C-alpha positions in Angstrom: 1.9 0.8 -15.1 5.6 1.0 -14.5 8.4 1.2 -17.0 8.3 -1.0 -20.0 4.7 -1.9 -19.3 5.5 -3.6 -15.9 3.2 -3.1 -12.9 4.2 -0.9 -10.1 2.7 -2.3 -6.9 3.1 -0.5 -3.6 4.7 -2.2 -0.6 3.5 -1.8 2.9 5.4 0.7 5.1 7.6 -1.1 7.6 6.1 -1.1 11.1 9.4 0.2 12.5 9.2 3.2 10.2 5.6 3.9 11.5 6.8 3.5 15.1 9.7 6.0 14.5 7.3 8.5 12.9 4.9 8.2 15.8 7.7 8.8 18.3 8.8 11.8 16.3 5.3 13.2 16.4 5.3 12.8 20.2 3.3 9.6 20.7 4.4 7.4 23.7 3.2 4.2 25.3 -0.3 3.1 24.4 -0.8 6.2 22.2 2.2 5.1 20.1 0.8 1.6 19.8 -2.6 3.0 18.8 -0.9 5.3 16.2 1.0 2.3 14.7 -2.1 0.1 14.7 -4.2 2.8 12.9 -1.5 3.7 10.3 -0.8 0.0 9.7 -4.4 -0.7 9.0 -4.8 2.2 6.7 -1.6 1.3 4.9 -2.7 -2.4 4.5 -6.0 -1.3 3.1 -4.3 1.1 0.6 -2.0 -1.7 -0.6 -4.9 -4.1 -0.9 -7.0 -1.7 -2.9 -4.1 -0.6 -5.1 -3.1 -4.2 -5.9 -6.7 -5.1 -6.8 -7.0 -2.1 -9.0 -3.8 -3.0 -10.8 -4.9 -6.6 -11.2 -8.2 -5.4 -12.7 -6.4 -3.0 -15.0 -4.0 -5.8 -16.2 -6.9 -8.1 -16.8 -8.7 -5.5 -18.9 -5.5 -4.8 -20.9 -5.0 -8.5 -21.5 -8.6 -8.8 -22.7 -8.2 -5.9 -25.1 -5.0 -7.3 -26.4 -6.6 -10.6 -27.1 -9.3 -8.9 -29.2 -6.7 -7.3 -31.5 
């Protein structure tokens, strides 16, 4: 939960940021594209799982609040 009971949902890392980090780490050409693809998929999965978890938590909190 964020401030004042609001939800804090992660945002996906911009692809250009991933590309810059891959370049900084020394990836080039196809290796850089593979790096960006792998990190993008991991990031997308993390965001999806975190959003689902937050939704489940919000649903549970709403159910508890209704019972009071």
